C-alpha positions in Angstrom: -34.0 55.5 23.1 -34.1 51.5 23.0 -31.4 49.5 21.1 -32.6 46.6 19.3 -30.1 43.9 18.1 -30.9 42.6 14.7 -29.3 40.0 12.4 -28.8 40.4 8.6 -28.3 37.5 6.3 -25.7 38.5 3.9 -26.7 36.1 1.1 -30.4 37.6 0.7 -30.5 40.6 2.9 -33.4 39.0 5.2 -33.4 40.4 8.7 -33.8 38.3 12.0 -34.3 39.1 15.6 -32.0 36.2 16.8 -28.7 35.3 15.9 -29.5 31.4 16.0 -32.3 31.9 13.3 -30.3 34.0 11.1 -27.3 31.5 11.1 -29.9 28.6 10.3 -31.3 30.7 7.4 -27.5 31.3 6.1 -26.7 27.8 6.3 -30.1 26.9 4.6 -29.3 29.1 1.5 -25.6 27.9 1.7 -26.8 24.3 1.3 -29.4 25.4 -1.7 -26.5 27.4 -3.6 -24.3 24.2 -3.2 -27.1 22.0 -4.6 -28.0 24.5 -7.3 -24.3 24.4 -8.3 -24.2 20.4 -8.5 -27.3 20.4 -10.6 -26.2 23.0 -12.9 -22.9 21.2 -13.4 -24.4 17.7 -13.6 -27.6 18.2 -15.5 -26.7 20.0 -18.5 -30.3 20.3 -19.7 -31.7 22.3 -16.6 -31.7 26.0 -16.7 -30.6 28.2 -14.1 -33.8 29.2 -12.6 -35.0 25.6 -12.4 -31.8 24.2 -10.7 -32.0 27.4 -8.0 -36.0 26.3 -7.5 -34.8 22.5 -6.9 -31.6 23.7 -4.7 -33.8 25.8 -2.5 -36.8 23.0 -2.3 -34.0 20.5 -1.0 -32.4 23.2 1.5 -35.9 23.8 2.9 -36.6 20.1 3.2 -33.3 18.7 4.2 -34.6 16.8 7.1 -37.2 14.8 4.6 -34.1 14.4 2.6 -32.1 12.8 5.1 -34.9 10.5 6.1 -35.4 9.2 2.8 -31.4 8.8 2.3 -31.4 6.6 5.7 -33.8 4.1 4.1 -37.5 5.7 4.5 -38.3 6.9 0.8 -41.8 7.4 1.8 -40.5 10.7 3.7 -40.1 12.4 0.3 -44.0 12.0 -0.1 -44.3 14.4 3.0 -42.3 16.8 0.9 -45.1 17.5 -1.6 -47.6 18.3 1.3 -45.3 20.7 2.8 -43.6 22.3 -0.2 -47.3 23.3 -1.6 -48.1 24.8 1.7 -44.6 26.5 1.4 -44.5 27.4 -2.1 -45.1 31.1 -2.0 -41.9 31.5 0.5 -39.3 30.7 -1.8 -36.2 33.0 -1.5 -34.2 33.6 -4.5 -30.5 32.8 -4.4 -30.1 35.7 -7.3 -29.9 38.2 -4.5 -26.4 36.6 -3.4 -24.7 37.0 -6.9 
């Protein structure tokens, strides 16, 4: 019987074949949770579900956001193309609460 190592993300229960991918996914979810918390705290008119979606969107595209913050605002336009292709793969943060 072979033993196969797998890593489970404790935030959402997703399983990974390698530790690096699991750690990266966990960091992405932590970033999303922090963005969500800031949005909920600062924008009172945004409901919890919308804040969570925004947090996940920002977390999944943090490299593009970083480029935009460093003086390349057109990088945000690339997010629309990537986000529409990735729309069905959003992981809810509610599993971690």
